[in-house]
C-alpha positions as CSV (number, residue, x, y, z in Angstrom):
1,M,-142.0,-54.1,-34.1
2,G,-141.5,-50.4,-34.2
3,S,-141.6,-47.8,-31.5
4,Y,-144.4,-47.7,-28.9
5,S,-145.5,-46.0,-25.7
6,I,-147.4,-47.4,-22.8
7,T,-150.6,-45.3,-22.5
8,E,-152.4,-44.7,-19.2
9,Q,-155.1,-47.1,-20.3
10,D,-152.5,-49.8,-21.2
11,Y,-151.1,-49.4,-17.7
12,I,-154.5,-49.6,-16.0
13,S,-155.3,-52.7,-18.0
14,A,-152.0,-54.2,-17.0
15,I,-152.5,-53.6,-13.3
16,K,-156.0,-55.1,-13.5
17,L,-154.6,-58.1,-15.3
18,S,-152.0,-58.5,-12.6
19,F,-154.8,-59.1,-10.1
20,P,-156.6,-62.0,-11.8
21,Y,-159.5,-64.0,-10.6
22,T,-158.4,-67.6,-10.6
23,R,-160.8,-70.5,-10.2
24,K,-159.1,-71.3,-6.9
25,K,-159.6,-67.8,-5.5
26,L,-163.2,-67.6,-6.7
27,S,-164.0,-71.0,-5.4
28,S,-162.5,-70.4,-2.0
29,T,-164.3,-67.0,-1.7
30,I,-167.7,-68.6,-2.7
31,I,-167.2,-71.4,-0.1
32,L,-166.3,-68.9,2.6
33,L,-169.4,-66.8,1.8
34,V,-171.7,-69.8,1.8
35,V,-170.3,-71.1,5.1
36,V,-170.7,-67.7,6.8
37,A,-174.2,-67.3,5.3
38,V,-175.2,-70.8,6.6
39,L,-173.8,-70.0,10.0
40,G,-175.8,-66.8,10.0
41,F,-178.9,-68.8,9.1
42,F,-178.3,-71.2,12.0
43,A,-177.7,-68.3,14.4
44,F,-181.0,-66.8,13.3
45,Q,-182.8,-70.1,13.8
46,L,-181.3,-70.3,17.3
47,N,-182.7,-66.8,18.1
48,H,-179.3,-65.1,17.9
49,G,-180.5,-62.3,15.6
50,V,-177.6,-60.0,16.3
51,L,-175.1,-62.6,15.5
52,A,-176.9,-63.6,12.3
53,A,-177.2,-59.9,11.2
54,G,-173.5,-59.5,11.9
55,L,-172.5,-62.5,9.9
56,W,-174.8,-61.6,6.9
57,G,-173.7,-58.0,7.1
58,G,-170.1,-59.1,7.1
59,C,-170.8,-61.1,3.9
60,V,-172.4,-58.2,2.2
61,G,-169.8,-55.7,3.4
62,G,-167.0,-58.0,2.3
63,I,-168.4,-58.4,-1.2
64,V,-169.1,-54.6,-1.5
65,G,-165.7,-53.7,-0.1
66,H,-163.9,-56.1,-2.4
67,W,-165.6,-54.7,-5.5
68,I,-165.0,-51.1,-4.4
69,Q,-161.3,-52.0,-4.0
70,R,-161.2,-53.9,-7.3
71,I,-163.0,-51.3,-9.4
72,Y,-162.3,-48.0,-7.8
73,C,-159.0,-48.2,-5.8
74,I,-157.0,-50.2,-8.3
75,H,-158.1,-47.9,-11.1
76,I,-157.3,-44.7,-9.2
77,G,-154.0,-46.1,-7.8
78,A,-152.9,-47.2,-11.3
79,K,-153.6,-43.7,-12.7
80,K,-151.6,-42.1,-9.9
81,I,-148.6,-44.4,-10.4
82,Y,-148.7,-43.9,-14.2
83,K,-148.5,-40.1,-13.7
84,Q,-145.6,-40.5,-11.2
85,Q,-143.4,-43.0,-13.1
86,K,-142.0,-40.9,-16.0
87,T,-140.2,-43.9,-17.6
88,L,-143.6,-45.3,-18.5
89,H,-144.2,-42.2,-20.8
90,E,-141.1,-42.8,-22.8
91,A,-141.0,-44.3,-26.3
92,F,-139.8,-47.9,-26.4
93,T,-138.6,-50.2,-29.1
94,C,-139.0,-54.0,-28.8
95,S,-137.5,-56.9,-30.8
96,W,-137.3,-60.6,-30.1
97,S,-135.5,-63.7,-31.3
98,D,-135.1,-67.2,-30.1
99,D,-132.6,-65.9,-27.6
100,G,-134.9,-63.5,-25.8
101,L,-136.6,-60.1,-25.7
102,L,-134.8,-56.8,-26.2
103,V,-136.6,-53.7,-25.0
104,S,-135.0,-50.2,-25.2
105,G,-136.3,-46.9,-24.0
106,G,-135.0,-43.4,-23.4
107,S,-133.4,-44.3,-20.1
108,S,-132.9,-48.0,-20.2
109,S,-132.3,-51.1,-22.3
110,S,-132.6,-54.7,-21.5
111,K,-132.2,-58.1,-23.2
112,T,-134.0,-60.8,-21.3
113,P,-133.7,-64.5,-22.2
114,W,-137.0,-66.2,-22.5
115,H,-136.2,-68.7,-19.8
116,N,-135.7,-65.8,-17.3
117,Y,-139.5,-65.1,-17.4
118,M,-141.5,-67.2,-15.0
119,R,-144.9,-66.7,-16.6
120,W,-147.0,-64.4,-18.8
121,R,-150.6,-63.2,-19.1
122,E,-152.5,-61.4,-21.7
123,N,-155.8,-59.6,-22.2
124,D,-157.3,-57.7,-25.2
125,S,-154.8,-54.8,-24.9
126,V,-151.5,-56.0,-23.3
127,F,-149.1,-58.8,-22.6
128,L,-147.5,-59.0,-19.1
129,L,-144.2,-60.9,-18.9
130,Y,-143.3,-61.7,-15.3
131,H,-139.8,-61.6,-13.9
132,S,-141.2,-62.5,-10.5
133,D,-144.6,-62.4,-8.7
134,A,-144.2,-58.6,-8.2
135,L,-142.3,-57.5,-11.3
136,F,-143.6,-57.6,-14.9
137,Q,-143.0,-56.0,-18.3
138,I,-145.9,-54.5,-20.2
139,I,-146.0,-55.0,-24.0
140,P,-149.1,-53.3,-25.6
141,K,-150.7,-55.3,-28.3
142,A,-151.3,-52.2,-30.3
143,S,-147.6,-51.9,-30.7
144,F,-147.4,-54.9,-33.1
145,A,-147.0,-53.9,-36.7
146,S,-149.1,-56.8,-37.9
147,E,-151.1,-59.8,-36.9
148,D,-148.2,-62.0,-38.1
149,A,-145.8,-60.1,-35.7
150,L,-148.2,-60.7,-32.8
151,L,-148.5,-64.4,-33.6
152,D,-144.7,-64.7,-33.9
153,F,-144.3,-63.0,-30.5
154,K,-146.9,-65.4,-29.0
155,K,-145.0,-68.4,-30.5
156,H,-141.9,-67.3,-28.5
157,L,-144.0,-66.9,-25.4
158,E,-145.1,-70.6,-25.6
159,Q,-141.8,-71.6,-24.0
160,I,-142.8,-69.7,-20.9
161,E,-145.6,-70.9,-18.5
162,C,-148.9,-69.1,-19.2
163,A,-150.6,-68.0,-16.0
């Protein structure tokens, strides 16, 4: 793998990927919305229109607020942090072996054994390798010289739990 840089779009993609929708989160959200909507229906049937409107309004407001936060705030916040963190703009080199991953940049270098990563995720543009729940490394997929290099990298990731 040669030299690469993390673009603003790579960073935004990584931040969105770090806030995934899991089946558990989606299921619990849907159950909560259904319960609140049903309570609103019963409140309406019992002539408690204000309570019903409040419950239904809360459901709609919660959904709209969540999507505004998910689409708008995360995107804007990621752009701001990308501009602030100058190390993200540096050129990096990356290599790997059975022992671990070596990433070097203009101001840092680290070799991390595979077993030190707790999990990884991927989407169409990036890999995220997690050191902890709050700290991850970004490896853009566009940085791989070939499909074979990408497949070899994924083969090494198989020893880490995929989130």
